[in-house]
C-alpha beads as a LAMMPS data file, in Angstrom:
LAMMPS data file: protein, C-alpha beads

206 atoms
205 bonds

1 atom types
1 bond types

-500.0 500.0 xlo xhi
-500.0 500.0 ylo yhi
-500.0 500.0 zlo zhi

Masses

1 110.0

Atoms # bond

1 1 1 290.109 221.444 343.561
2 1 1 289.237 217.582 342.900
3 1 1 293.000 216.914 342.052
4 1 1 294.312 218.841 345.482
5 1 1 292.286 216.518 347.400
6 1 1 293.413 213.232 345.809
7 1 1 296.907 214.391 346.536
8 1 1 296.236 215.206 349.935
9 1 1 294.295 211.825 350.546
10 1 1 297.478 210.138 348.659
11 1 1 299.911 211.376 350.964
12 1 1 297.864 211.051 354.294
13 1 1 297.453 207.518 352.580
14 1 1 302.018 207.489 352.441
15 1 1 301.737 208.783 355.856
16 1 1 300.258 205.962 357.290
17 1 1 301.761 203.532 355.480
18 1 1 305.001 204.716 356.458
19 1 1 303.981 204.791 359.931
20 1 1 302.860 201.062 360.222
21 1 1 305.599 200.352 358.709
22 1 1 307.720 200.092 361.956
23 1 1 304.978 197.159 362.890
24 1 1 306.876 194.079 364.613
25 1 1 308.466 191.997 367.244
26 1 1 310.505 194.640 369.138
27 1 1 312.839 192.934 371.979
28 1 1 313.721 194.545 375.003
29 1 1 316.400 194.542 377.446
30 1 1 315.005 195.629 380.989
31 1 1 317.214 198.192 382.835
32 1 1 317.054 198.562 387.001
33 1 1 317.289 202.200 388.200
34 1 1 317.516 202.815 391.877
35 1 1 313.201 201.887 392.188
36 1 1 311.941 202.344 388.285
37 1 1 312.405 199.633 385.981
38 1 1 313.330 200.532 382.024
39 1 1 313.034 198.800 378.706
40 1 1 315.377 199.750 376.322
41 1 1 314.970 198.424 372.667
42 1 1 317.336 196.329 370.839
43 1 1 318.573 198.250 368.019
44 1 1 319.394 197.205 364.818
45 1 1 320.789 198.958 361.706
46 1 1 317.535 198.530 359.413
47 1 1 313.940 199.132 360.129
48 1 1 311.821 198.593 361.884
49 1 1 314.432 198.231 364.620
50 1 1 316.452 201.717 363.498
51 1 1 315.798 203.282 366.927
52 1 1 317.367 203.309 370.267
53 1 1 314.737 203.763 372.711
54 1 1 314.712 203.823 376.354
55 1 1 311.456 204.253 378.682
56 1 1 310.627 203.819 381.681
57 1 1 307.922 200.384 382.231
58 1 1 306.179 199.635 384.804
59 1 1 305.501 195.821 385.386
60 1 1 302.391 194.087 388.301
61 1 1 304.280 194.192 391.818
62 1 1 304.754 190.402 391.750
63 1 1 306.882 190.513 388.422
64 1 1 308.872 193.329 389.145
65 1 1 310.444 192.344 392.448
66 1 1 311.346 189.414 390.957
67 1 1 313.160 190.973 387.815
68 1 1 314.569 193.987 389.787
69 1 1 316.208 191.449 391.867
70 1 1 317.897 189.292 388.967
71 1 1 318.842 192.866 387.602
72 1 1 320.409 193.975 391.311
73 1 1 322.639 190.429 390.796
74 1 1 323.470 191.382 387.373
75 1 1 321.474 188.915 385.379
76 1 1 319.949 189.495 381.899
77 1 1 316.473 189.910 381.805
78 1 1 314.997 190.728 377.984
79 1 1 310.872 191.317 377.066
80 1 1 309.679 189.649 374.058
81 1 1 306.458 191.785 373.002
82 1 1 303.838 190.908 370.902
83 1 1 303.418 192.854 367.809
84 1 1 303.232 196.337 367.741
85 1 1 303.865 199.736 365.939
86 1 1 307.183 201.047 367.724
87 1 1 305.829 204.286 366.117
88 1 1 303.988 204.624 369.733
89 1 1 306.969 204.657 371.908
90 1 1 308.968 206.713 368.926
91 1 1 306.413 209.414 369.348
92 1 1 306.391 208.812 373.469
93 1 1 302.774 207.113 373.732
94 1 1 301.888 205.386 376.325
95 1 1 301.737 201.865 375.316
96 1 1 300.554 198.594 377.390
97 1 1 301.812 194.955 375.502
98 1 1 301.818 191.570 376.332
99 1 1 304.756 189.958 376.599
100 1 1 306.690 187.530 377.567
101 1 1 309.819 187.678 379.910
102 1 1 312.920 185.986 379.615
103 1 1 316.103 185.465 381.569
104 1 1 319.033 186.021 379.667
105 1 1 318.398 186.810 375.929
106 1 1 315.081 185.882 374.169
107 1 1 316.530 185.436 370.818
108 1 1 320.035 183.219 372.089
109 1 1 318.452 180.629 374.482
110 1 1 317.326 182.295 377.012
111 1 1 314.977 180.875 379.988
112 1 1 311.315 181.639 379.649
113 1 1 310.611 182.925 382.840
114 1 1 306.400 184.341 382.518
115 1 1 304.231 185.993 380.722
116 1 1 302.824 189.249 381.499
117 1 1 301.101 192.565 380.559
118 1 1 304.057 195.123 380.384
119 1 1 303.173 199.455 380.347
120 1 1 305.237 201.753 378.964
121 1 1 305.173 205.232 380.642
122 1 1 307.009 207.599 378.932
123 1 1 310.525 207.857 377.084
124 1 1 313.953 209.016 378.528
125 1 1 315.461 208.843 374.688
126 1 1 314.389 208.409 371.484
127 1 1 317.279 208.409 368.834
128 1 1 317.302 207.385 365.085
129 1 1 320.250 205.353 363.901
130 1 1 321.891 207.255 361.459
131 1 1 325.259 206.090 361.263
132 1 1 326.327 209.479 359.909
133 1 1 329.975 209.900 362.378
134 1 1 332.878 208.711 360.563
135 1 1 335.694 209.711 363.057
136 1 1 337.093 208.284 365.819
137 1 1 335.133 209.343 368.735
138 1 1 332.176 207.117 370.832
139 1 1 329.802 209.708 371.661
140 1 1 327.660 208.927 374.808
141 1 1 324.257 210.944 376.023
142 1 1 323.465 211.360 379.276
143 1 1 320.014 210.589 380.288
144 1 1 318.153 211.082 383.753
145 1 1 315.123 210.395 385.445
146 1 1 314.434 211.053 388.947
147 1 1 317.897 209.951 391.081
148 1 1 318.495 207.322 387.684
149 1 1 321.466 208.808 385.230
150 1 1 322.691 206.770 382.597
151 1 1 324.976 206.729 379.530
152 1 1 323.667 205.637 376.217
153 1 1 326.434 205.255 373.315
154 1 1 325.056 206.550 370.076
155 1 1 325.227 203.926 367.758
156 1 1 327.269 204.745 364.426
157 1 1 328.337 203.117 361.452
158 1 1 329.754 199.531 361.194
159 1 1 331.480 198.219 363.092
160 1 1 329.952 199.864 365.913
161 1 1 328.325 198.690 369.603
162 1 1 325.872 199.462 371.515
163 1 1 326.714 200.178 375.253
164 1 1 324.556 201.182 378.627
165 1 1 326.296 202.629 381.496
166 1 1 324.024 203.872 385.093
167 1 1 326.063 206.364 386.774
168 1 1 325.561 207.507 390.611
169 1 1 325.125 210.902 389.773
170 1 1 324.323 213.600 387.086
171 1 1 327.356 214.358 384.770
172 1 1 327.998 215.946 381.272
173 1 1 327.815 213.549 378.399
174 1 1 330.927 213.300 376.807
175 1 1 333.143 211.611 374.059
176 1 1 335.819 209.098 374.276
177 1 1 338.630 207.788 371.411
178 1 1 337.493 204.738 369.785
179 1 1 340.161 202.306 369.435
180 1 1 339.250 198.619 369.432
181 1 1 335.651 198.026 370.890
182 1 1 336.819 195.853 373.953
183 1 1 339.933 197.954 374.644
184 1 1 338.224 201.281 374.372
185 1 1 335.106 199.318 376.956
186 1 1 337.782 198.796 379.043
187 1 1 339.396 202.547 378.997
188 1 1 335.794 203.752 379.681
189 1 1 334.834 201.740 382.867
190 1 1 338.474 202.540 384.254
191 1 1 337.746 206.304 383.348
192 1 1 334.529 206.063 385.517
193 1 1 335.232 203.648 388.073
194 1 1 331.519 204.469 389.909
195 1 1 329.958 203.253 386.715
196 1 1 327.891 200.286 386.588
197 1 1 327.534 198.671 383.005
198 1 1 324.237 197.795 382.295
199 1 1 324.273 196.091 378.663
200 1 1 327.171 195.635 376.025
201 1 1 326.309 194.456 372.483
202 1 1 328.826 194.122 369.529
203 1 1 327.338 190.877 367.552
204 1 1 324.349 192.826 365.762
205 1 1 326.632 196.267 364.506
206 1 1 329.095 194.811 362.522

Bonds

1 1 1 2
2 1 2 3
3 1 3 4
4 1 4 5
5 1 5 6
6 1 6 7
7 1 7 8
8 1 8 9
9 1 9 10
10 1 10 11
11 1 11 12
12 1 12 13
13 1 13 14
14 1 14 15
15 1 15 16
16 1 16 17
17 1 17 18
18 1 18 19
19 1 19 20
20 1 20 21
21 1 21 22
22 1 22 23
23 1 23 24
24 1 24 25
25 1 25 26
26 1 26 27
27 1 27 28
28 1 28 29
29 1 29 30
30 1 30 31
31 1 31 32
32 1 32 33
33 1 33 34
34 1 34 35
35 1 35 36
36 1 36 37
37 1 37 38
38 1 38 39
39 1 39 40
40 1 40 41
41 1 41 42
42 1 42 43
43 1 43 44
44 1 44 45
45 1 45 46
46 1 46 47
47 1 47 48
48 1 48 49
49 1 49 50
50 1 50 51
51 1 51 52
52 1 52 53
53 1 53 54
54 1 54 55
55 1 55 56
56 1 56 57
57 1 57 58
58 1 58 59
59 1 59 60
60 1 60 61
61 1 61 62
62 1 62 63
63 1 63 64
64 1 64 65
65 1 65 66
66 1 66 67
67 1 67 68
68 1 68 69
69 1 69 70
70 1 70 71
71 1 71 72
72 1 72 73
73 1 73 74
74 1 74 75
75 1 75 76
76 1 76 77
77 1 77 78
78 1 78 79
79 1 79 80
80 1 80 81
81 1 81 82
82 1 82 83
83 1 83 84
84 1 84 85
85 1 85 86
86 1 86 87
87 1 87 88
88 1 88 89
89 1 89 90
90 1 90 91
91 1 91 92
92 1 92 93
93 1 93 94
94 1 94 95
95 1 95 96
96 1 96 97
97 1 97 98
98 1 98 99
99 1 99 100
100 1 100 101
101 1 101 102
102 1 102 103
103 1 103 104
104 1 104 105
105 1 105 106
106 1 106 107
107 1 107 108
108 1 108 109
109 1 109 110
110 1 110 111
111 1 111 112
112 1 112 113
113 1 113 114
114 1 114 115
115 1 115 116
116 1 116 117
117 1 117 118
118 1 118 119
119 1 119 120
120 1 120 121
121 1 121 122
122 1 122 123
123 1 123 124
124 1 124 125
125 1 125 126
126 1 126 127
127 1 127 128
128 1 128 129
129 1 129 130
130 1 130 131
131 1 131 132
132 1 132 133
133 1 133 134
134 1 134 135
135 1 135 136
136 1 136 137
137 1 137 138
138 1 138 139
139 1 139 140
140 1 140 141
141 1 141 142
142 1 142 143
143 1 143 144
144 1 144 145
145 1 145 146
146 1 146 147
147 1 147 148
148 1 148 149
149 1 149 150
150 1 150 151
151 1 151 152
152 1 152 153
153 1 153 154
154 1 154 155
155 1 155 156
156 1 156 157
157 1 157 158
158 1 158 159
159 1 159 160
160 1 160 161
161 1 161 162
162 1 162 163
163 1 163 164
164 1 164 165
165 1 165 166
166 1 166 167
167 1 167 168
168 1 168 169
169 1 169 170
170 1 170 171
171 1 171 172
172 1 172 173
173 1 173 174
174 1 174 175
175 1 175 176
176 1 176 177
177 1 177 178
178 1 178 179
179 1 179 180
180 1 180 181
181 1 181 182
182 1 182 183
183 1 183 184
184 1 184 185
185 1 185 186
186 1 186 187
187 1 187 188
188 1 188 189
189 1 189 190
190 1 190 191
191 1 191 192
192 1 192 193
193 1 193 194
194 1 194 195
195 1 195 196
196 1 196 197
197 1 197 198
198 1 198 199
199 1 199 200
200 1 200 201
201 1 201 202
202 1 202 203
203 1 203 204
204 1 204 205
205 1 205 206
């Protein structure tokens, strides 16, 4: 019996260690909906960053107004939160954390705007990067909240890319033939003339 409890204790300890292995600095790019603000985790292939996560986010009113104005003018705004455990978002928890707001990419010479406290309210999309798709098809998932509709590309094995678009109305999730990523990007925008591109990244997925 003692051996059984010892094994359970070891298993529980291992699970806790695995959970806390996602502690770190988890950069985000901010996305504007019609009235809501969203944060998208900037993923990488390796832990603790190997998750695509889109969360509804709130900021203090004055800062939200400033950020929404920048995003409506197609200016990139990124978020550098203080270190936290990404498992909290993976599991759909609410979370408040101190963070720095940047105009541009916070790791690529972005301009510091201010420090604030952000509240992660609820998840819209959570997916671990598996790199299992070896086909020639790029898969997009439709994500909706209130009146906001997004298409999120599911990142696959390298070389791949990260891509998010906003749509004016709901539609079906779909796949598109992969050619050279930039050519495919142009093709997709032509197929969806009313879509607005919110985020595009290839550098981290080569």
